[in-house]
N, C-alpha and C positions, 0 to 999 in steps of 0.2 A: 757386362759392361759394354762389350763391343756391340751387342744387340741394341742397347739403349742409344749408343752413339749413332748407329745406323738408322734407328727409328727417327732420331732428330734430323739427320741429314735427309732422310726420305721426306720428313714433314716439311723441311725447308724447300726441297725440290718441288713438292706438291703445292706448298703454300708459301710463296716468297714473302707475303706480307707478315708472316710469323717472325721472320728475321728482322723485318723493319720494326715490328712491335717490341721485339726483344731488345733491339738497339735503343729504341726510344725509352723503354723501361729502364735500361742501364743508364742512359743519359739523365733521366729524371732522378734516378737514385743518386747519381754523382752530383747533380745540382743540389739535391736535398742535403747530401753530405757536406757539400761546399757551403751551403747556407748555414747549416748548423755550426760548421767550423768558424765561419765569419762571425756569427752571433756570439759564439763562445769567446772568440778573440776580442770582440767589442766589449763583452762583459769584463773580460780580463783587463783590457785597457782602462775601462772605467774604474775598476777596483784599484788598479795601480795609481790612477790619477787621485782617487780618494785617499789612498795611503800617503801619497806625496803631500797632499794638502794637510792631512793629519800630522805628518812629520813637521811641516812648516809651523803649524800651530804649537806643536810640542816644543820646537826650538824657540819660538817666541816666548812661551811660558817659562822655559828654562832661563832665558835671558832676563825676564822680569824678576824671577826668583833670585837670580844673582844680584840684580840691582837692589832688591829689597834686603838681601843679606848685607850688602855694603852699607846701606843706611842703618841697619841694625847694629853693625859693628861700630859705626860712628856714634850712635846713641849710647852704646855700652861704654865707649871711651869717655863721652861727656858725663855719663852718670858716675863713673868711677872718679873722675876729677871732682865732681860735685860732692861725692861722698868724702873725699879727702878734706875738702873745705869744711864739711859738716863736722868731721871728727876734730879738726883743729878748733872749731867754734865751741864744741862741747868741752874741750880741755880748758879754753879760756873761761867758759862759764863756771866750771868747777873751781877755778882759782878765785874768781870774783865772789862766789858764794862762801868762800872760806870754810869748806866742809871739814868735819872732823876726820880723824884717821880712819874711823870705821866707815864713814861715808866714802872716803877716797878708795878704800879697799873694795867697796861695793862697785864703785865706778870703774875700777880697774877690771873687775870681773865682768862688768857690763861691756867694757871695750873688748875684752877677750872674746866674749860671745858675739859682739858685733863683727869682729874680724872673721870669726868662723862663719857667721851669717853671710858676710860679703863673699867669702869663698863659695858658699852654697849658691848665692845669687849669681855669681859668675858662671857657675855650671848651668844654672837654670836659664840664663839669658839666651841660650841657643834656641829655646822654644819661644817663637814670636808671640804666642798667645798670652804669655804671663809676664812679660818683661816689665812693663810700666806698672801693672797692678801690684806686683810683688814689691817693687821699689817704693811706690807710694805708701803702701801699708806699712812697710818697714820704717820709712822715714817718720811717719806720724806716731807709730808705736814707740819709737825710741825718744821722741821729743815731747810727748804728752806732759810728763812731769815738769819739764823745764818751762813749757809754754804757760802753764797755769799757776806756777809758783808766784809770779809777780801779782797775780790777782788774789793771793791769799788762799789758794786752793792747793793743798798738799795731798795728793793722792797716794795712799800707802800701797795700793795694789793696782797693777795695770795688766789686764788680760788681753790676749790676742785670739781671734777666731773662737769666741765663746759661743757655744751652740747648745740648743736643746733639740734632740732628735724629733723630727716631725713637726716642730713648731717654728723655729727661726734660728738664724746664725748671725752673730754680731762681730764685725771686724775688730773693733777695739772697745774695751770696757775698762774705765778707770774708776776705782772705788775709794771712798773715804767714809768715816763713820756715819755721816748724815747725808751723803750725796753720792749718786752714781752718774757718771757721764758716759753715755753710749754714743760711739762715733762710727759713722758709715764712711768707707773710703772708696773713692772713684778715681778714674784716670782723668777724665774731663767732665766737669760738673754741668748739669743742665737743670732747668726748672722742673722738668718731669721727674728727675731723680729725687729732688727735694720733696716733691709732693708724695711720691711713693714711700719715702722713708718716714715722713711725718704722719701720714694718714694710715699706713698699713703696717710697716715693720716696727716702728718705735712703740706704738701702743701695746704690742704683744710682749714687751719685755717683762712687765710685772707678772704676767701669767706664766711666762717661761721660767722666771727666776723669783719665786715667791720669797726667797730669803732676803731680798732687797725691798720687800713690800713697804717697810717703814721709812725708807730713804726717799729723798727728793730725786726725781729722775730728770736729768737735763740731757739735751741732745746736741750732737756736733756732726758736722759733715766736712770731710777733707778731700781735696783733689789736687793733683799736680797743676791742672789748668782750671782757673776759675775766672770767668769774665766778671767785670765789676758789677754789671746789672744782675747777674745770677747770684753773685755773693750777697748783694743787698736783698735779693728775693729770699735767700736762705736765712739771712739775719732777721728779716721781717717775720719769718715763720718761727722765730724764737730759737734758732740754732747758732751755736758757735761755728765759725767758718775757718777751717785750717787750709793753708796752701803752702806752696813751695816758694822760697825766696830766690832772687836772681843768683845768689851764690850757692844754691843747693841746700839751704837750711829749711827750717819750717817756721811759720808765723801765723798769728791770728789776724783775720781781716776785719774783725768786728770793730765798730766805732767805740770810743771811750765810754760813752753813756749807755752802751748796750746792756740789757737785762735779759738773761736767758729765760725761756718759758719752762715751766714745770710740766712734765708729761705724766 
């Protein structure tokens, strides 16, 4: 070790430029190290800036979600109030129709199921994707019999979500001995939805359910929101048009002289 140190000293004494080159090499090495440290720091600063921007966006999204939840809570409260009015209206309708004791018993069972269903809907309302779709389907499902009774159509059976695997699924199907009414339910109705139902989905019903092959097949489309012009478009296509009333009930939009198309 001492010999190596002496040789270095001898070399420096013999070649002074060796020391200069060694110092220059050390300085370059330090400069390179400093440059790498600065570049690393710059990258770190950039990453921190990106993280801060990402956090700002996340905070904004959280704020938007909170606002959306507030609106959803308000809609839930409105829907519950509308449902109370619908239940009251159903009770008045039962009294006006002067049903027999057996019919009143069936109505009471229906109300019990409705209350249970409302509890289920209340739990489901936390999921924003199914709130209004579930409410619309439930509203028209429970009111189909009452809506068509004044027209002389007494449907003995009303099915919900009737489907044939691999063929089609139908939201509401009301049946009586000589006629079947197939109803599609939407949140907000559009002309495109009417076309799709009439041209594609409705014609498949006889194939999917051949047991109704001898019945007349009529179609209906229901939505919580139906603009007048879209409702007339659906009526011109031969469909019954169901919608929500201002007090939360259900009603037919069709004109008095409307004649349904047979599909």
